[in-house]
TIMAR-174230 format. One record per residue (C-alpha): x, y, z; residue number from 1. Coordinates in steps of 0.1 Angstrom, whole numbers, m for minus. Example, Ala and Ser with C-alpha at 12.3 -4.5 7.8 and 13.67 -1.06 7.14 Angstrom:
<nodes>
(node (123 m45 78) 1)
(node (137 m11 71) 2)
</nodes>
This chain:
<nodes>
(node (m57 257 157) 1)
(node (m50 270 191) 2)
(node (m17 251 194) 3)
(node (m3 269 163) 4)
(node (m11 304 175) 5)
(node (15 324 195) 6)
(node (m6 355 198) 7)
(node (m44 352 193) 8)
(node (m45 388 182) 9)
(node (m25 379 151) 10)
(node (m53 357 137) 11)
(node (m68 372 105) 12)
(node (m89 343 92) 13)
(node (m100 312 111) 14)
(node (m116 284 91) 15)
(node (m133 259 114) 16)
(node (m146 225 104) 17)
(node (m156 236 69) 18)
(node (m176 211 48) 19)
(node (m183 216 11) 20)
(node (m203 191 m9) 21)
(node (m212 188 m46) 22)
(node (m246 174 m54) 23)
(node (m245 146 m79) 24)
(node (m268 119 m92) 25)
(node (m252 94 m67) 26)
(node (m255 117 m37) 27)
(node (m233 142 m20) 28)
(node (m196 143 m28) 29)
(node (m174 159 m2) 30)
(node (m148 182 m18) 31)
(node (m138 198 15) 32)
(node (m143 175 45) 33)
(node (m139 190 81) 34)
(node (m112 214 70) 35)
(node (m97 237 97) 36)
(node (m69 262 91) 37)
(node (m58 296 104) 38)
(node (m42 326 86) 39)
(node (m22 351 105) 40)
(node (m17 388 96) 41)
(node (9 394 69) 42)
(node (14 356 66) 43)
(node (18 337 34) 44)
(node (m1 304 38) 45)
(node (6 279 11) 46)
(node (m20 252 1) 47)
(node (m6 223 m18) 48)
(node (m19 190 m32) 49)
(node (m27 172 m63) 50)
(node (m56 181 m86) 51)
(node (m89 173 m69) 52)
(node (m75 177 m34) 53)
(node (m99 206 m25) 54)
(node (m75 236 m27) 55)
(node (m96 257 m50) 56)
(node (m129 246 m34) 57)
(node (m116 259 m1) 58)
(node (m106 292 m17) 59)
(node (m140 297 m34) 60)
(node (m157 288 m1) 61)
(node (m138 315 18) 62)
(node (m148 341 m8) 63)
(node (m183 326 m11) 64)
(node (m179 322 m49) 65)
(node (m192 286 m49) 66)
(node (m221 280 m72) 67)
(node (m245 250 m75) 68)
(node (m241 221 m74) 69)
(node (m215 231 m47) 70)
(node (m229 238 m12) 71)
(node (m214 246 22) 72)
(node (m230 222 47) 73)
(node (m211 232 79) 74)
(node (m184 251 95) 75)
(node (m174 287 103) 76)
(node (m153 312 85) 77)
(node (m143 338 111) 78)
(node (m125 370 99) 79)
(node (m109 393 124) 80)
(node (m104 427 107) 81)
(node (m82 456 119) 82)
(node (m98 490 124) 83)
(node (m102 507 90) 84)
(node (m102 544 85) 85)
(node (m123 566 63) 86)
(node (m146 551 37) 87)
(node (m132 516 41) 88)
(node (m144 517 77) 89)
(node (m179 528 67) 90)
(node (m184 501 41) 91)
(node (m168 473 61) 92)
(node (m191 445 74) 93)
(node (m171 446 106) 94)
(node (m184 481 114) 95)
(node (m197 485 150) 96)
(node (m181 453 163) 97)
(node (m158 453 193) 98)
(node (m121 447 190) 99)
(node (m112 410 186) 100)
(node (m148 400 176) 101)
(node (m148 379 145) 102)
(node (m171 383 115) 103)
(node (m185 350 102) 104)
(node (m182 353 64) 105)
(node (m209 326 60) 106)
(node (m234 349 78) 107)
(node (m229 380 57) 108)
(node (m259 394 38) 109)
(node (m255 400 1) 110)
(node (m249 437 8) 111)
(node (m223 430 34) 112)
(node (m206 404 12) 113)
(node (m203 429 m16) 114)
(node (m186 453 8) 115)
(node (m164 425 22) 116)
(node (m150 415 m12) 117)
(node (m123 438 m25) 118)
(node (m123 459 7) 119)
(node (m112 430 30) 120)
(node (m105 401 6) 121)
(node (m95 398 m31) 122)
(node (m87 369 m53) 123)
(node (m63 364 m82) 124)
(node (m74 336 m105) 125)
(node (m52 312 m124) 126)
(node (m59 326 m159) 127)
(node (m56 364 m161) 128)
(node (m70 363 m197) 129)
(node (m102 347 m184) 130)
(node (m104 370 m153) 131)
(node (m101 402 m174) 132)
(node (m129 415 m196) 133)
(node (m114 414 m232) 134)
(node (m134 443 m245) 135)
(node (m127 468 m218) 136)
(node (m94 486 m211) 137)
(node (m74 477 m180) 138)
(node (m78 512 m166) 139)
(node (m116 510 m169) 140)
(node (m116 477 m151) 141)
(node (m96 492 m122) 142)
(node (m118 524 m122) 143)
(node (m149 503 m120) 144)
(node (m138 488 m87) 145)
(node (m130 522 m73) 146)
(node (m163 537 m86) 147)
(node (m184 511 m68) 148)
(node (m165 509 m35) 149)
(node (m152 544 m33) 150)
(node (m180 565 m47) 151)
(node (m166 598 m32) 152)
(node (m134 596 m53) 153)
(node (m133 620 m82) 154)
(node (m124 609 m117) 155)
(node (m89 624 m114) 156)
(node (m84 605 m81) 157)
(node (m95 572 m96) 158)
(node (m71 578 m125) 159)
(node (m42 586 m102) 160)
(node (m49 555 m81) 161)
(node (m49 534 m113) 162)
(node (m15 548 m122) 163)
(node (m2 542 m87) 164)
(node (m13 506 m88) 165)
(node (4 500 m121) 166)
(node (36 514 m107) 167)
(node (33 492 m77) 168)
(node (32 460 m98) 169)
(node (60 472 m122) 170)
(node (40 483 m152) 171)
(node (44 516 m169) 172)
(node (12 537 m163) 173)
(node (10 544 m201) 174)
(node (m2 508 m205) 175)
(node (m34 515 m186) 176)
(node (m52 522 m219) 177)
(node (m43 488 m232) 178)
(node (m68 459 m236) 179)
(node (m59 425 m221) 180)
(node (m49 410 m255) 181)
(node (m24 438 m259) 182)
(node (m4 427 m228) 183)
(node (19 398 m224) 184)
(node (9 369 m201) 185)
(node (31 383 m173) 186)
(node (18 418 m176) 187)
(node (m18 405 m176) 188)
(node (m11 387 m144) 189)
(node (4 418 m128) 190)
(node (m26 438 m140) 191)
(node (m49 413 m122) 192)
(node (m28 417 m90) 193)
(node (m31 455 m94) 194)
(node (m69 452 m94) 195)
(node (m68 429 m64) 196)
(node (m47 456 m45) 197)
(node (m70 485 m55) 198)
(node (m87 488 m21) 199)
(node (m57 475 0) 200)
(node (m74 443 13) 201)
(node (m62 424 43) 202)
(node (m62 390 24) 203)
(node (m54 381 m12) 204)
(node (m61 346 m24) 205)
(node (m39 335 m53) 206)
(node (m52 304 m71) 207)
(node (m22 291 m90) 208)
(node (m15 326 m104) 209)
(node (17 316 m122) 210)
(node (9 282 m136) 211)
(node (6 292 m172) 212)
(node (37 314 m172) 213)
(node (73 305 m180) 214)
(node (98 302 m151) 215)
(node (115 336 m157) 216)
(node (82 355 m157) 217)
(node (70 334 m128) 218)
(node (101 343 m108) 219)
(node (96 380 m115) 220)
(node (60 380 m104) 221)
(node (67 361 m72) 222)
(node (95 385 m64) 223)
(node (71 414 m69) 224)
(node (45 397 m47) 225)
(node (70 393 m19) 226)
(node (80 430 m22) 227)
(node (43 441 m21) 228)
(node (35 419 8) 229)
(node (63 434 28) 230)
(node (54 469 18) 231)
(node (16 467 22) 232)
(node (13 441 49) 233)
(node (m15 420 35) 234)
(node (m18 382 40) 235)
(node (m17 357 12) 236)
(node (m33 323 7) 237)
(node (m12 308 m22) 238)
(node (m26 277 m39) 239)
(node (m3 256 m61) 240)
(node (6 221 m72) 241)
(node (42 230 m67) 242)
(node (53 222 m32) 243)
(node (89 232 m39) 244)
(node (76 267 m48) 245)
(node (59 270 m14) 246)
(node (90 260 4) 247)
(node (106 292 m10) 248)
(node (79 318 m4) 249)
(node (54 305 22) 250)
(node (56 310 60) 251)
(node (33 281 67) 252)
(node (23 252 44) 253)
(node (m9 232 45) 254)
(node (m12 199 26) 255)
(node (m46 187 13) 256)
(node (m55 153 0) 257)
(node (m90 142 m12) 258)
(node (m107 171 5) 259)
(node (m90 168 38) 260)
(node (m61 186 55) 261)
(node (m34 160 62) 262)
(node (m4 181 74) 263)
(node (5 217 83) 264)
(node (38 231 94) 265)
(node (63 259 88) 266)
(node (81 256 55) 267)
(node (114 249 73) 268)
(node (99 222 94) 269)
(node (82 206 64) 270)
(node (114 207 43) 271)
(node (135 194 72) 272)
(node (111 165 81) 273)
(node (78 159 63) 274)
(node (57 137 86) 275)
(node (28 125 64) 276)
(node (38 99 37) 277)
(node (18 120 12) 278)
(node (38 151 19) 279)
(node (70 131 17) 280)
(node (59 118 m17) 281)
(node (52 153 m30) 282)
(node (86 165 m19) 283)
(node (104 136 m37) 284)
(node (84 141 m69) 285)
(node (107 170 m80) 286)
(node (143 166 m92) 287)
(node (170 186 m73) 288)
(node (189 213 m92) 289)
(node (222 205 m75) 290)
(node (239 178 m55) 291)
(node (242 141 m63) 292)
(node (217 124 m86) 293)
(node (189 106 m67) 294)
(node (160 85 m79) 295)
(node (127 102 m75) 296)
(node (103 80 m56) 297)
(node (70 99 m64) 298)
(node (36 86 m53) 299)
(node (22 54 m68) 300)
(node (m14 52 m79) 301)
(node (m39 81 m84) 302)
(node (m60 102 m61) 303)
(node (m93 86 m51) 304)
(node (m127 91 m67) 305)
(node (m144 114 m42) 306)
(node (m177 96 m48) 307)
(node (m162 65 m32) 308)
(node (m132 74 m9) 309)
(node (m115 46 9) 310)
(node (m124 37 45) 311)
(node (m100 49 72) 312)
(node (m72 71 60) 313)
(node (m80 82 25) 314)
(node (m44 78 15) 315)
(node (m40 42 26) 316)
(node (m43 26 m9) 317)
(node (m12 46 m20) 318)
(node (8 45 12) 319)
(node (37 20 16) 320)
(node (35 24 54) 321)
(node (m2 17 58) 322)
(node (m12 m8 84) 323)
(node (m45 m23 97) 324)
(node (m55 8 117) 325)
(node (m51 30 86) 326)
(node (m78 9 68) 327)
(node (m102 9 98) 328)
(node (m100 44 113) 329)
(node (m98 79 99) 330)
(node (m69 98 115) 331)
(node (m74 132 131) 332)
(node (m51 163 129) 333)
(node (m29 160 160) 334)
(node (3 175 175) 335)
(node (26 145 171) 336)
(node (43 132 202) 337)
(node (80 126 200) 338)
(node (87 151 173) 339)
(node (111 180 182) 340)
(node (88 207 169) 341)
(node (55 190 176) 342)
(node (38 221 190) 343)
(node (44 239 157) 344)
(node (29 213 134) 345)
(node (m1 192 128) 346)
(node (m4 158 110) 347)
(node (m33 134 103) 348)
(node (m15 101 103) 349)
(node (m16 69 125) 350)
(node (22 67 124) 351)
(node (23 93 151) 352)
(node (7 93 186) 353)
(node (m5 126 198) 354)
(node (m33 148 211) 355)
(node (m60 163 188) 356)
(node (m56 201 186) 357)
(node (m81 222 206) 358)
(node (m107 234 181) 359)
(node (m143 240 191) 360)
(node (m168 213 181) 361)
(node (m184 218 147) 362)
(node (m217 236 147) 363)
(node (m234 209 126) 364)
(node (m229 172 125) 365)
(node (m202 161 101) 366)
(node (m213 138 73) 367)
(node (m178 126 61) 368)
(node (m176 98 37) 369)
(node (m156 67 44) 370)
(node (m142 57 78) 371)
(node (m150 74 111) 372)
(node (m159 111 111) 373)
</nodes>
C-alpha cells in the first residue's frame, strides 16, 4: 500500500495479494481473496467485519497456523525485522539479511518458522481457557517457551522472567503456581498476554481477546494493552466484531467483508466519514451513549455464502446505494478522488472514482469467485 506509507522504513509487515481457500465438496471457497494490507512499527491495526468476513483466516495465514482443508494459494507475507541482539538475533530467520530486506513468511522452513513464532510474532486467542493447558501451571507454560527459545537461560533466570511478565500484565507473581481454572477470566487473558510477551516479539495478533469478558474487565485489559504497547513498542493486529472498540484504540482500521478488504483508513477519518456503505452500516449498528436518541439503521440481510458470492461487488445485495456497475464489476481498492484525506485512505466502492493503489502484481494468477478478478 505505497500510498499509505509515509516512511518505507516503518513497514513491519506487508501482506500482498493474499489468497486463502478452503477445499470443499463443491470446489474451492475463497475465505481471503486478494487481501493486501500493511502494518507499521508500534501501530495498532484493527480488523473489523461480521462473522465469516475472513479476519481470523487472515490472522492464521500470517502465523501459518492454517490447517487443511485451508490452503494459501497465492500472495506474499513480507516481514521486515529490526536488528535483534543476543540469542534472539541468532535464532531469527532474518539472520544474515541486509537492512530493509523482507523475509517472506510463506517461504520459511519448519525450523525457521519455529524460530519466527514467539521471537518475532505471537498470537493471543479468543478463549484463554482453550489456549492454556488445563493440567499445567501457568509458570510452567511460560517457562516452556523460554526453555525452547532461550536454552542458555538458567532455571532461576526463567523464573525471574516469568515473575517479570506477570508484573507487566498486572498479576501478582504469587499466582504463577496457579492452574488456569484457578484464575478468573480476566486473569487468564492477562496470563495469555504474558506468554505472548515472553520473548518480546515485534508483532502480537489478538483474535477477539476480550469477547467473552464483561465490559469492566475488558476495559482493564485494553488499558493494560495500550500501556504495554507504549512501553515495549510492539505492533498489534487487533481483530474484533466491535468497530466502536477499534475507534478507541486503533491507529488504522481495515474493514473486511466476504473475504475481501473493502476499506482502510485512520480511526479518525473512518469515524469522521466512512466511505464504504458497509462501513457506514457497521458504525450505525451500535447505540450512542450520549446525545440525542437516533434510530439505528444497521445492515439489512446477511453475509453471503462464500460458496456462491454475488457477481460484481460482493456487498451489492445488501447495499441501498448499489447501481448497475456494482452488479457487473468488482471494485478495486483505490485512493478516492474528491475526498479531502484521499491519500490516507483506501476504499473498494464504485461510488468513488480514483486510482488503484500501487501494489506489485500478484505472483500467481488470482482465482477470485464472482465478478471480475
